[in-house]
VOLUM-428310 format. One record per residue (C-alpha): residue number from 1; x negated, z, y negated. Coordinates in Angstrom, 1 decimal, always signed. Each point is the difference from the previous one (the first is absolute). Layout:
# residues N
   nr      px      pz      py
  NUM       X       Z       Y
...
END
This chain:
# residues 432
   nr      px      pz      py
    1   -86.5  +110.9  -117.5
    2    +1.4    +0.9    +3.7
    3    -2.4    +0.8    +2.7
    4    -1.4    -2.5    +1.9
    5    +0.5    -1.1    +3.4
    6    -2.6    +1.2    +2.3
    7    -0.5    -0.1    +4.0
    8    +1.2    +2.7    +2.0
    9    -2.2    +1.5    +2.7
   10    +1.8    -2.1    +2.9
   11    -1.2    -2.9    -2.3
   12    +3.9    -0.3    -1.5
   13    +0.8    -0.2    -3.5
   14    +1.5    +2.9    -1.1
   15    +2.7    -1.7    -1.7
   16    +1.4    -3.4    +1.4
   17    -2.2    -1.9    -2.0
   18    -0.5    -3.1    +3.0
   19    +3.6    -0.5    +0.2
   20    +0.6    -0.2    -4.1
   21    -2.9    -2.7    +0.1
   22    +1.4    -1.8    +3.0
   23    +3.1    -0.4    -1.8
   24    -1.5    -1.3    -3.1
   25    -2.1    -2.6    +1.6
   26    +2.7    -1.0    +2.1
   27    +2.6    -0.3    -2.9
   28    -3.1    -1.8    -1.9
   29    -0.4    -2.0    +2.5
   30    +3.2    -1.3    +0.5
   31    +0.0    -1.3    -3.4
   32    -3.5    -1.9    +1.0
   33    +1.0    -1.2    +3.1
   34    +3.6    -1.5    -2.1
   35    -2.6    -2.2    -2.1
   36    -3.0    -1.0    +1.9
   37    +1.6    -2.4    +2.5
   38    +2.0    -1.7    -2.6
   39    -2.6    -0.9    -2.3
   40    -0.9    -3.6    +1.5
   41    +3.5    -1.2    -0.5
   42    +0.6    +2.1    -3.3
   43    -3.6    -1.9    -1.1
   44    +1.8    -3.5    +0.8
   45    +3.4    +0.8    -1.5
   46    -2.6    +0.0    -2.5
   47    -1.0    -2.9    +0.4
   48    -3.7    +1.0    +0.8
   49    -2.2    -1.5    +2.4
   50    -2.0    +1.8    +3.1
   51    -2.8    +0.6    -1.8
   52    +1.6    +1.6    -2.9
   53    +2.4    +2.2    +2.2
   54    -3.6    +1.2    +1.6
   55    -1.1    +1.1    -3.3
   56    +3.3    +1.9    -0.8
   57    -1.0    +2.1    +3.1
   58    -3.2    +0.2    -1.3
   59    +0.5    +0.9    -3.2
   60    +1.7    +3.4    +1.3
   61    -3.0    +0.8    +1.9
   62    -2.1    -0.5    -2.9
   63    +1.7    +2.7    -1.9
   64    -0.5    +2.0    +3.1
   65    -3.3    -0.5    +0.3
   66    -0.6    +1.5    -3.5
   67    +2.3    +2.6    +0.2
   68    -0.2    +1.5    +3.3
   69    -3.7    +1.8    -0.6
   70    +1.2    +1.1    -3.2
   71    +3.2    +1.7    +1.3
   72    -2.1    +1.3    +2.7
   73    -2.2    +1.4    -2.5
   74    +2.5    +1.5    -2.3
   75    +1.7    +1.6    +3.1
   76    -2.9    +1.9    +1.0
   77    -0.3    +1.3    -3.6
   78    +3.6    +0.6    -1.2
   79    +1.9    +0.3    +3.5
   80    +2.0    -2.4    +2.0
   81    +3.5    +0.7    -1.1
   82    -0.6    -1.7    -3.7
   83    -1.6    -3.1    +1.3
   84    +2.9    -0.5    +2.9
   85    +2.5    +0.2    -2.7
   86    -2.1    -2.2    -2.8
   87    -0.2    -2.9    +2.9
   88    +3.5    +0.1    +1.2
   89    +1.4    -0.3    -3.3
   90    -2.6    -2.5    -0.8
   91    +1.2    -2.2    +2.9
   92    +4.0    +0.5    -0.9
   93    -0.9    -1.4    -3.5
   94    -1.7    -3.1    +1.9
   95    +2.4    -0.7    +2.4
   96    +2.4    +0.0    -2.9
   97    -1.9    -2.6    -2.0
   98    -0.5    -2.0    +2.9
   99    +3.4    -0.7    +0.3
  100    +0.4    -1.7    -3.3
  101    -3.1    -2.3    +0.4
  102    +0.7    -3.2    -1.1
  103    -2.9    -2.1    +1.6
  104    -2.8    +0.5    +1.9
  105    -2.8    +0.9    -2.3
  106    +2.1    +3.1    -1.4
  107    +0.7    +0.7    +3.4
  108    -3.8    +0.1    +0.8
  109    -0.5    +2.3    -3.0
  110    +2.7    +2.7    +0.6
  111    -1.2    +0.3    +3.8
  112    -3.7    +0.7    -1.5
  113    +1.7    +2.8    -2.0
  114    +2.0    +1.4    +2.7
  115    -3.1    +0.0    +2.3
  116    -1.7    +1.8    -2.8
  117    +2.7    +3.0    +0.3
  118    +0.1    -0.2    +3.8
  119    -2.9    +2.2    +0.9
  120    +1.6    +2.8    +2.3
  121    -0.9    -0.6    +3.3
  122    -3.5    +1.4    -0.5
  123    +2.0    +3.0    -1.6
  124    +1.9    +0.4    +2.3
  125    -2.8    +0.0    +2.9
  126    -1.7    +2.4    -2.2
  127    +2.6    +2.5    +0.0
  128    +0.6    -0.2    +3.9
  129    -4.2    +0.5    +0.5
  130    +0.5    +3.0    -2.8
  131    +2.6    +1.7    +2.4
  132    -1.2    -1.2    +3.5
  133    -2.6    +1.1    +1.8
  134    -3.1    -2.7    +1.0
  135    +0.8    -0.1    +3.8
  136    +3.9    -0.6    -0.8
  137    -0.4    -2.3    -2.9
  138    +0.2    -3.8    +2.0
  139    +3.1    +1.5    +1.2
  140    +1.4    +1.2    -3.4
  141    -1.4    -3.2    -1.3
  142    +2.2    -1.6    +2.5
  143    +3.1    +1.4    -0.6
  144    -0.1    -1.2    -3.7
  145    -0.7    -3.6    +1.2
  146    +3.0    +0.6    +2.3
  147    +1.9    +0.4    -2.8
  148    -1.5    -3.5    -1.6
  149    +1.3    -1.3    +3.4
  150    +3.4    +1.2    -0.4
  151    +0.2    -1.3    -3.5
  152    -1.1    -3.3    +1.3
  153    +2.6    +0.1    +2.5
  154    +3.1    +0.6    -2.6
  155    -1.4    -1.7    -2.5
  156    -0.5    -3.7    +0.8
  157    +2.8    -0.3    +2.1
  158    +2.2    +1.3    -3.6
  159    -1.6    -2.1    -1.8
  160    +0.4    -3.3    +2.1
  161    +4.0    +1.4    +0.1
  162    -0.3    +0.7    -3.9
  163    -1.2    -3.3    -0.6
  164    +2.8    -2.1    +1.6
  165    +1.8    +1.0    -3.1
  166    +0.0    -2.3    -3.5
  167    -1.9    -3.6    -0.9
  168    -3.1    -0.9    -0.8
  169    -2.7    +2.9    -0.9
  170    +2.4    +2.1    -1.3
  171    +1.2    +0.4    +3.9
  172    -3.4    +2.3    +0.1
  173    +1.4    +2.1    -2.7
  174    +1.9    +2.4    +2.2
  175    -2.6    +1.1    +2.5
  176    -2.9    +0.2    -2.9
  177    +2.6    +2.8    -1.4
  178    +0.5    +1.7    +2.8
  179    -3.9    +0.0    +0.2
  180    +0.0    +1.6    -3.3
  181    +2.8    +2.6    +0.5
  182    -1.9    +0.9    +3.1
  183    -3.4    +0.9    -2.4
  184    +2.4    +2.2    -2.1
  185    +1.1    +1.7    +3.2
  186    -3.4    +0.6    +0.9
  187    -0.9    +1.5    -3.1
  188    +2.9    +1.9    +0.1
  189    -1.5    +1.7    +3.1
  190    -3.6    +0.6    -1.6
  191    +2.3    +2.0    -2.8
  192    +2.2    +2.3    +2.3
  193    -1.4    +0.5    +3.2
  194    -4.2    -0.6    -0.2
  195    -2.5    +2.7    -0.3
  196    -3.3    -0.3    -1.5
  197    -2.7    +0.0    +2.4
  198    -3.4    +0.9    -1.8
  199    -1.1    +1.8    -3.0
  200    -0.7    -1.9    -3.3
  201    -3.4    -0.4    -1.0
  202    -1.8    +2.3    -2.3
  203    +0.9    -2.7    -3.1
  204    -4.6    +1.0    -0.8
  205    -0.3    -1.8    +3.5
  206    -2.5    -2.7    -0.6
  207    +2.5    -3.2    +1.2
  208    -2.0    -2.4    +2.7
  209    +0.2    -3.9    -1.4
  210    +1.4    -2.6    +2.4
  211    -3.6    -1.2    +0.3
  212    -1.3    +3.2    +1.6
  213    +2.8    -0.3    +2.1
  214    -1.4    -3.5    +1.0
  215    -2.9    +1.8    +0.6
  216    +0.8    +2.9    +2.4
  217    +1.8    -2.5    +1.8
  218    -2.6    -2.2    +0.4
  219    -1.9    +3.2    +1.2
  220    +2.6    +1.1    +2.5
  221    -1.2    -2.0    +3.4
  222    +3.7    +0.5    +1.3
  223    +1.8    -0.6    -3.6
  224    -1.9    -3.4    -0.8
  225    +0.7    -1.0    +3.6
  226    +4.0    +1.0    -0.3
  227    +0.3    -1.7    -3.2
  228    -1.5    -3.1    +1.7
  229    +2.3    +0.1    +2.7
  230    +3.3    +0.3    -2.6
  231    -1.8    -2.9    -2.0
  232    -0.3    -2.3    +3.0
  233    +3.3    +0.8    +1.9
  234    +2.1    +0.1    -2.9
  235    -0.9    -3.5    -1.3
  236    +0.8    -1.5    +3.6
  237    +3.5    +1.9    -0.4
  238    +0.9    -1.1    -3.0
  239    -0.8    -3.5    +0.1
  240    +2.3    -0.1    +2.7
  241    +2.7    +2.1    -1.7
  242    -0.2    -2.5    -2.9
  243    +0.5    -3.1    +2.0
  244    +2.3    +1.4    +2.5
  245    +3.5    -0.9    -1.5
  246    -1.4    -3.4    -0.5
  247    -1.5    -0.5    +3.4
  248    +3.2    +1.8    +1.9
  249    +2.1    -3.2    -2.6
  250    -2.5    -3.0    +0.7
  251    -0.2    +0.6    +3.9
  252    +3.2    +1.7    +0.8
  253    +2.3    -0.4    -2.7
  254    +0.5    +3.8    -1.0
  255    +1.8    +1.3    -3.3
  256    -1.0    +3.0    -1.6
  257    +2.9    +1.7    +2.5
  258    -2.2    -0.8    +3.0
  259    -3.2    +0.9    -1.9
  260    +1.2    +4.0    -1.0
  261    +1.6    +0.3    +3.6
  262    -3.6    -0.9    +1.4
  263    -1.6    +2.4    -2.3
  264    +2.6    +2.5    +1.1
  265    -1.8    -0.6    +3.8
  266    -2.8    +1.1    -2.0
  267    +1.0    +3.4    -1.7
  268    +1.4    +1.0    +3.1
  269    -2.8    -0.2    +2.3
  270    -2.6    +1.5    -3.0
  271    +2.8    +3.0    -0.2
  272    +0.2    +0.7    +3.7
  273    -3.8    -0.5    +0.4
  274    -1.3    +1.6    -2.7
  275    +2.4    +3.0    +0.2
  276    -0.1    +0.6    +3.7
  277    -3.6    -1.3    +1.3
  278    -2.8    -0.7    -2.8
  279    -0.8    +3.7    -0.1
  280    +0.1    +0.6    +3.9
  281    -2.2    -2.9    +0.2
  282    -2.3    +0.9    -2.7
  283    -0.5    +3.1    +1.5
  284    -0.5    -1.1    +3.5
  285    -2.4    -3.1    -0.6
  286    -1.3    +0.6    -3.7
  287    +1.3    -1.7    -3.2
  288    -3.1    -2.5    +0.2
  289    +1.2    -1.6    +3.4
  290    +3.5    +0.1    -0.4
  291    -0.2    -2.0    -3.3
  292    -2.6    -2.5    +1.7
  293    +2.5    -0.4    +2.4
  294    +2.6    -0.9    -2.3
  295    -1.3    -2.2    -2.3
  296    -0.9    -2.2    +3.4
  297    +3.5    +0.3    +0.7
  298    +1.0    -1.2    -3.3
  299    -2.0    -2.5    +0.1
  300    +1.0    -1.6    +3.8
  301    +3.6    +0.3    -1.3
  302    -0.9    -2.4    -3.1
  303    -1.5    -2.7    +2.6
  304    +2.8    +0.3    +2.0
  305    +2.9    -0.8    -2.5
  306    -2.0    -3.1    -0.9
  307    -0.9    -1.0    +3.6
  308    +3.7    +0.8    +1.3
  309    +1.8    -3.3    +0.1
  310    +3.3    -0.7    -1.9
  311    +1.5    -1.4    +2.9
  312    -0.2    +3.3    +1.9
  313    +1.9    +1.9    -2.9
  314    +3.4    -2.3    -0.4
  315    +3.0    +0.9    -1.2
  316    +2.9    +2.5    +1.9
  317    +3.6    +0.4    -0.3
  318    +0.5    +3.3    +2.1
  319    +3.5    +1.6    +0.9
  320    +0.7    +3.4    -1.2
  321    +1.6    +2.2    +2.7
  322    +3.0    +0.6    -2.5
  323    +0.3    -3.0    -1.1
  324    -1.5    -3.0    -1.8
  325    -3.2    -1.4    -0.4
  326    -3.4    +1.2    -1.1
  327    -2.5    -3.1    -1.5
  328    -3.4    +0.8    +0.1
  329    -2.0    -2.6    -2.0
  330    -3.1    -2.0    +1.4
  331    -3.4    +1.7    +0.1
  332    +1.5    +3.3    +1.4
  333    -3.0    +0.5    +1.7
  334    -2.3    +0.5    -2.9
  335    +2.1    +3.5    -0.3
  336    -1.5    +1.1    +3.2
  337    -3.4    -1.2    -0.4
  338    +0.1    +2.2    -3.8
  339    +1.3    +2.9    +2.1
  340    -4.0    +0.0    +1.5
  341    -1.4    -0.3    -3.5
  342    +2.2    +2.4    -1.9
  343    -1.4    +2.5    +2.9
  344    -3.7    -0.9    -0.7
  345    +0.4    +0.0    -3.6
  346    +2.0    +3.5    -0.1
  347    -3.2    +1.2    +1.4
  348    -1.8    -0.9    -3.2
  349    +0.5    +2.2    -2.9
  350    +0.6    +3.6    +2.1
  351    -3.2    -0.2    +1.5
  352    -2.3    -1.5    -3.0
  353    +1.6    +2.5    -2.3
  354    -0.9    +3.2    +2.4
  355    -3.2    -1.2    +0.7
  356    -0.4    -0.5    -4.0
  357    +1.4    +3.5    -1.0
  358    -2.2    +1.6    +2.8
  359    -2.6    -1.1    -1.6
  360    -0.4    +1.2    -3.1
  361    +0.3    +3.3    -1.5
  362    +3.9    +0.8    -1.6
  363    -0.5    -0.3    -3.2
  364    -1.2    -3.8    +0.2
  365    +2.8    -0.7    +2.5
  366    +2.5    -1.6    -2.5
  367    -2.7    -2.4    -1.4
  368    -1.5    -1.3    +3.4
  369    +3.3    -0.9    +1.1
  370    +0.9    -1.4    -3.5
  371    -3.3    -2.1    +0.8
  372    +1.6    -1.3    +3.5
  373    +3.4    -0.7    -1.7
  374    -2.2    -1.9    -2.1
  375    -2.1    -2.0    +2.5
  376    +3.8    -1.1    +1.5
  377    +1.0    -1.1    -3.1
  378    -3.4    -1.8    -1.0
  379    +1.0    -1.8    +3.5
  380    +4.0    -0.7    -1.5
  381    -1.8    -1.2    -3.2
  382    -1.8    -3.1    +1.9
  383    +1.5    -0.7    +3.3
  384    +3.7    -1.0    -0.8
  385    -1.4    -2.4    -2.7
  386    -2.3    -1.4    +2.2
  387    +2.5    +0.0    +2.8
  388    +2.2    -2.2    -1.9
  389    -2.9    -2.5    -0.9
  390    -1.2    -0.1    +3.7
  391    +4.3    -0.4    +0.8
  392    -0.1    -2.8    -2.3
  393    -3.1    -1.3    +0.7
  394    -0.6    +0.2    +3.6
  395    +3.2    +0.5    +1.6
  396    +2.7    +2.7    +1.0
  397    -1.7    +1.7    +2.9
  398    -3.6    +0.6    -1.5
  399    +0.7    +3.4    -2.3
  400    +1.3    +1.7    +3.5
  401    -3.6    -1.6    +1.6
  402    -2.0    +1.2    -2.4
  403    +1.6    +3.6    -0.1
  404    -0.6    +0.1    +3.8
  405    -3.8    -0.8    -0.6
  406    -0.2    +2.8    -2.7
  407    +1.5    +2.8    +2.3
  408    -3.4    -0.6    +2.4
  409    -2.8    +1.5    -2.6
  410    +2.7    +2.6    -1.2
  411    +0.0    +1.4    +4.1
  412    -3.9    -0.2    -0.1
  413    +0.1    +2.1    -3.7
  414    +2.5    +2.5    +1.4
  415    -2.3    +0.8    +3.3
  416    -3.2    +0.3    -2.7
  417    +2.3    +2.4    -2.1
  418    +0.5    +2.3    +2.8
  419    -3.5    +0.1    +0.9
  420    -0.8    +1.1    -3.2
  421    +2.5    +2.5    -0.7
  422    -1.1    +2.0    +3.6
  423    -3.6    -0.3    -1.1
  424    +1.0    +1.7    -3.6
  425    +2.0    +2.3    +2.0
  426    -2.8    +1.2    +2.1
  427    -2.9    +0.1    -3.1
  428    +2.7    +1.6    -2.7
  429    +2.1    +3.1    +0.5
  430    +2.3    -1.7    -3.1
  431    +1.3    -2.5    +1.6
  432    +3.4    +0.9    +1.1
END
């Protein structure tokens, strides 16, 4: 085995590990972004109801909920590289199977399998923590988050364009096959270019159980609060995400093309803010304050979207300088409001991950980051199905309003996590 990548004295990895990780995350998220905005329309093509579409979203996250802590602990023990390879190949197989799903229940089972294999986010974060000094982790986590954002720039728009080809459920096969190809390409990048970041544990070393990891997280005042922030805010986001396509179709008559382009806007803002601003804001104001501000800004954007009158966003026909006309669909102001919400959301993952990694010893970082992703997955299990039921029973605005309310306790918990971190930092030299 090659020598692991390690941070240099100035905090830069000795090998271009972060660049490789950035490209892997980007390629993988392009594939993910291709599929997610299309799932509501894919479910409708299978004659699924809103609550069944919500379950399809939840199934993926249910698989992640059980798999993320497992992959995180396994990457602590055997290394990050093999875990990244396994999860990417599982994603590829899951996408291929989804392209041939004959009904909604088969699609739900396939999404469950894919979710069980897709546990690479915490592993990527663990790699970043391995090769980055503590004071720079929020910024470096932000760079990886920027790769996710860039993936959402290209993925949803490309998916919307590719979905225009074909009829019925078959029109989604081309973007799904493209997603499978992206996952396979990312796996090839891991094989060819990524160096391992940590030594394998001695096989004789006792292996901590899943329950012991939960106990460690519960007893750590920073990690326990950070997990609650993830659980709460992700529930609001996942409920909105699962019903956004249906909401815009009902209110503005949008198709998958407009939904894909709206998610592209989210990706642009997320990539810029995480790649350029997140680390600087965290160093100046602290991770907890920046995180709390992001939660409240995201919640405000959800409320503004609901209370923006449809009459304010008529369809527009704009003359192009080189001739011809550009038709802008009704509801275009939604994309403007989403800019602010996307900026708030972009502040969440890098700061939460940095706070967790700085609050535990290095050999437990993968496990704790895996639990954080599991908390997000738990929210994604419950929230989409609940949002689908709320959408059907109470009206299409309510998933957005409930999501806005959830960001308030998330912001309060973020502030409490910051106070706990400062207490730990002053009491223990082991805190990074």
